[in-house]
N, C-alpha and C positions, 0 to 999 in steps of 0.2 A: 550493444544495448547498454543503456544507462541503468544503474542500480538505485533503488529507492527503499528506504525503511519508513514504514507508516506505523505510528503509534496511535492507538484508537481507544475511544471510550464509547460504551453503549449509552444512548440516550434513554429516557424513560420509555419511548416508543420501541426502541431496540430491545430493551429488557422485556417488554410485554410480548415480544415475538422471539424470545431467546431460544425456545424449543424448535423454532423454524429456521434458526440461523444456519445449520449445516446445509439445508436445501437452498437457502438464499445464497450461501457461498458458492455452491455448485452452479447455480444459475449465473452468478456473478462471473465465474470463470469463463463461461461461454461468451458473455458480453466482452470480456477482456480479449479473447482471441480475435474478435472482430476488430479491435483497436490495435492489435499487434503487441499486446502486453502479456507477459508471462508471470503468473502468480507463483513464486517459488514456494511459498507456504504462509500459513497463518497459525499463530500460536496464542492460546489463552495465557494471559499473564496475571500475576498477582502483585498488586502494588498500585502505583499511580495510574497506570493504564490497564485496560481490560484485555487488550490483544496487541500483538505486533504482527505486521505483514511485511513480507519482502517481495519486491517486484523487480523484474527486468522490463524495461520500457524503451521504445525507440528514441524518445526525446522528452524534454521538459513540457512542451506543449501538450503532448499526448497524456502525460501523467497528470497535468492540470485538469484536463477533461475528465479523467477518471476520478480525481479527488472531488471536483465540483459536483460530479454526478452522484457520488456517494453522499456528500453533504446534503444534496437536494432530496435524497430519499428519506432523510430524517432519522435514520436508525443509529447512526454513529457520528461522532465528531473525531477529527483526526489532526495529527501533526505529522507533516511529511518532511523527510530529510533526504537530500541527494547523497548517495553513498558511492565513493570512489573505490573501484576494485584495486587489488594489489598492483596490477599493471598500470592503471591510471595514476595511482599514488607514485609509482616509480617514475612515470613521465613528469609528474609535478615536481618531485624533488630533484630530478635531473636538470630542471630549469633554474634552480636556486644557485646563485653565484656565490 
């Protein structure tokens, strides 16, 4: 599975529903299972972003579906980064000549 780091900010609509967010996250996890995505965790952060989520996902296309779906809901905006595992990093550096 591919790893992804998602940095997120709550929209005004998301902040209006902030007390519902734990339930929204739990419902979100069920939807992710259907896509074959595993949410490793979500952390509230202080600073430029409101939260960080870590995902394991089958591929980029599936993650794109997840991110577009989240944006469509209007509760958050996100920045997504593909994260290479230590094993993937080792494969990359082994190809450097």
